[in-house]
N, C-alpha and C positions, 0 to 999 in steps of 0.2 A: 504494499499499500504506500502511495506517495503521501507523505505528511509534510505540510508547509508550516513553518514557524511564525509567520506573520500574515498580514492581510493583503499583501501585494501579489496577486495571482494573475498570470498571463493566460489569456484564452485567444487562440488564433485559429482561423479556419480558411479553407480554400477548396478549389476544384481544379482538376487537371485532366485534360484529354490524354489518355494513355497512348492511343493510336487510332487511326482510321484506315484500316488496311483494305477495305472493300474497294476504295477509290482507285487503288493502283495494284490490286492483286498481291498485296503484301503477305508475309509469312503467316500471320495469325489467321488470315482468311483462306488461303489456299494450302497452307502447310498441314502436316500431320506430325504426330509425336509431341515431344516436349518443346514448348515454346514459351518465351517470356518477354515482357516489356518492362523497362525501368525508367523512372523519371525522378530527377533530383528536385527536392522541395527545400527552399531556404526560408527560414522564419524572418519576419521583418526586423526583429531584434532578438538577441540571444536570451534564453532562459538561464537562470542561475544554476539549475540542475537539469538533468535529462527529463523532459516532460513525458506525460502519458499521451500517446497518439492513437486516435481511433480512426479507422478508414472504412469506407463503404462505397459500393458502386451506386452512383447517382444516375447512370444511364448505361445500358448495355444493349447491343444489337448483335444477335446471334442467329445463325442459320437454323431453321426449324427442321431440317432433314438430318441433323446429327445431334448427339447428346450435348447438353449444356454443361460444360465443365469449366470452372474458373476458381482461382485462388487469388485474393487481393490481400497484400500485407504491407505494413510499414517496417522497413528494415534499416539497419544502421542508424538508429535514432541517436542524435547528439543534441547538444544545447543550441546548435545553430541550424539544424535541419534534419532531413531524413530522405530515404529513398522509397518511393511508391513502387511496388512490384506486383504486376499481374502475370499469372501463369495459367496456361491451359495445356491440354495433352490429348493424346489419342486422335480421334477423327473430328473433334470439335472445331467448328468454323466460326470464328469471332470476327465480326465486321468492325466494331469499335466499342470502346469502353471509356467512360468518364468516371473518375474517382473523386470522391469528396473526402476531406480529412478535417480533423479537429485535434488541436494540441492544447493541453492544459498543464501548466506547471508554474513553479515559483519564479519570480523575477527578482533582480537585485533591488535591495532596499537601502535607503540611507542609514538605517540602523544596523545593517549587517557589517559588523566589524569585530575584530579580535584585538585584545590588548597586547597579546604576545604571540 
C-alpha cells in the first residue's frame, strides 16, 4: 500500500493511441503470434516516490473473425514516467487501441526535509 505522509498528493491522467495498424496493414492487424506495442509516458512533473499507475483500454477495435486477446500494462514505472505496453498473441487481429492511464502519488512538499 502506498502511504503518503502529508496532504500534497499528485493525480495525473492521460490517453495514448497505442497504434492504428489497420490503416497500413501493420503487424498487430495482419500478424500472428506474439506481438506488442510500447509507448513512453512522461509525467508533467516528477512524483517524490514511485506513484501507483492504473491503465485501461478506452477504445479498442478488433476483428470479429478471431478471438479477442489483449494485455495492457504499465511497466517500468518511475517518478518521472512509465511505459504503456499492449500485447496480443495467436490469431488475434487488432486494428487499434487507445489506452487511458491514471497516476496517483506523493509530491515534494516544502516541509519535506531532514536535519541530518
